[in-house]
C-alpha positions as CSV (number, residue, x, y, z in Angstrom):
1,M,173.5,24.8,291.4
2,V,174.6,28.0,289.6
3,A,171.9,27.5,286.7
4,L,169.2,27.2,289.8
5,A,170.9,30.6,290.8
6,L,171.2,32.5,287.8
7,L,167.3,31.1,286.6
8,G,166.5,33.4,290.4
9,A,168.2,36.3,289.5
10,V,166.5,36.4,286.0
11,I,163.5,35.9,287.9
12,A,163.7,38.1,290.2
13,A,165.1,40.6,287.5
14,C,161.3,40.4,286.0
15,G,159.7,42.2,289.1
16,T,162.6,44.5,289.2
17,E,161.7,48.5,288.3
18,G,163.5,47.6,285.0
19,G,160.5,45.3,283.8
20,S,157.2,46.7,282.6
21,P,155.1,47.9,285.2
22,A,151.8,46.9,286.1
23,T,148.9,49.1,284.4
24,T,146.0,50.1,286.8
25,I,143.0,51.2,285.2
26,A,141.0,53.2,287.8
27,P,137.2,54.3,287.2
28,P,136.4,57.8,286.3
29,E,136.5,60.5,288.9
30,T,133.5,61.8,290.5
31,T,132.7,65.1,292.3
32,T,130.7,65.5,295.7
33,T,129.1,68.7,296.0
34,T,127.1,68.6,299.7
35,T,124.3,71.5,300.0
36,G,122.0,70.0,303.4
37,E,121.9,66.6,300.9
38,A,124.6,64.7,299.1
39,T,124.6,65.0,295.4
40,T,127.2,62.8,293.2
41,T,127.8,63.6,289.5
42,T,130.3,61.9,286.8
43,P,132.2,63.3,284.5
44,S,130.3,63.4,280.8
45,T,130.7,61.6,277.9
46,T,131.9,63.5,275.0
47,I,130.4,61.8,272.2
48,G,132.9,61.9,269.2
49,D,135.6,59.2,268.3
50,T,134.3,57.0,270.9
51,V,131.4,57.0,269.4
52,P,131.1,54.2,265.6
53,G,128.6,56.5,264.1
54,N,130.5,59.5,263.9
55,T,133.7,57.3,263.4
56,L,131.9,55.9,260.5
57,Q,130.1,59.0,259.1
58,R,134.2,60.8,259.1
59,M,135.3,57.9,257.3
60,I,132.4,58.3,254.4
61,E,133.3,62.0,254.2
62,K,137.0,61.2,253.7
63,A,136.4,58.2,251.4
64,K,134.1,60.4,249.4
65,A,136.8,63.4,249.5
66,D,139.7,60.5,248.2
67,L,137.7,59.6,245.3
68,V,136.3,62.9,244.0
69,Q,140.4,63.4,244.0
70,R,141.1,59.8,242.5
71,L,138.6,60.1,239.7
72,K,138.2,63.7,239.3
73,V,134.2,63.3,239.6
74,P,131.7,65.8,241.6
75,E,130.5,64.9,245.0
76,S,127.5,64.4,243.5
77,E,127.8,61.4,241.2
78,I,129.0,59.2,244.5
79,T,126.2,57.3,246.2
80,V,127.1,55.2,249.4
81,M,126.3,51.8,248.7
82,R,127.6,50.3,251.9
83,A,129.1,51.4,255.2
84,E,129.5,49.4,258.2
85,A,131.4,48.3,261.5
86,V,133.1,45.2,260.8
87,T,135.6,42.5,262.5
88,W,138.7,41.7,259.8
89,P,140.1,38.1,259.8
90,D,143.4,39.5,259.8
91,G,146.1,42.5,260.2
92,S,145.2,43.0,256.1
93,M,142.0,44.4,257.0
94,G,140.5,42.7,253.9
95,C,143.1,44.4,251.4
96,P,145.9,42.4,251.3
97,Q,149.3,43.5,249.3
98,P,151.9,41.0,247.6
99,G,154.9,39.8,249.8
100,M,153.2,41.1,253.2
101,N,152.8,40.0,256.3
102,Y,150.1,40.5,258.7
103,T,148.9,39.7,262.2
104,Q,146.8,36.8,262.9
105,A,144.1,38.3,264.5
106,L,140.4,39.6,264.8
107,V,140.8,43.4,263.7
108,E,137.7,45.8,264.3
109,G,137.3,48.3,262.0
110,Y,135.1,49.4,258.8
111,Q,134.1,49.1,255.5
112,V,132.6,51.8,253.3
113,V,131.4,50.7,249.5
114,L,131.1,54.1,247.3
115,G,129.4,53.6,244.1
116,V,129.9,55.5,240.7
117,G,128.4,54.8,237.6
118,N,128.4,51.3,237.4
119,K,131.5,51.0,239.5
120,A,132.0,49.9,243.4
121,Y,135.1,51.5,245.1
122,D,136.0,49.8,248.5
123,Y,137.3,51.8,251.2
124,H,138.7,49.9,254.1
125,A,139.5,51.0,257.9
126,G,140.9,49.7,261.2
127,G,139.4,50.5,264.8
128,D,140.6,54.5,264.6
129,G,138.3,54.8,261.1
130,E,141.0,56.4,259.2
131,P,140.1,54.8,255.5
132,F,142.3,53.5,252.7
133,F,141.1,52.8,249.3
134,C,141.3,48.5,248.9
135,P,141.5,48.3,244.9
136,S,140.7,45.8,242.5
137,D,142.9,44.8,239.5
138,E,140.7,47.0,237.2
139,E,142.4,49.8,235.5
140,D,140.7,52.6,238.0
141,G,140.7,50.3,241.0
142,G,137.0,49.9,241.2
143,H,134.8,46.7,241.2
144,S,132.2,46.2,238.0
145,F,128.9,46.3,239.7
146,V,125.8,45.5,237.4
147,P,122.7,46.8,239.7
148,P,120.0,45.1,240.1
149,P,116.8,46.0,238.6
150,G,115.2,48.5,240.7
151,Y,118.3,49.4,242.1
152,D,118.0,53.5,241.3
153,K,114.5,54.0,242.5
């Protein structure tokens, strides 16, 4: 009987102010102006962080700046080989480190591969688009790349 009373108290405590409140997400407010006719306007959407293309472009710029510093090469020598939104299979975002544990959930993010000469340099990011260098085991962290015929044309 005491166990049932204790269980009831625990369950009741989950719904009190000390518990996590439910979050309600309301739609954006609208403004209605009446001048003979009813007109409804909605807040304008600002293009910025919510647009993947802009996030990807900023990631490319940051990755290039990092590679310029890392390799001490002019930006004009860097080419974008690939830049795309990806879904990483886990929290390592495609760049697992030895001895680390990662969430086993899909992570929306980005991948940018930059090229310098015959090397490819891999940058990964999560949904925030903040790039990090994902090095290979080669000395400069790049991946050897043999371009197919006609690649540079």
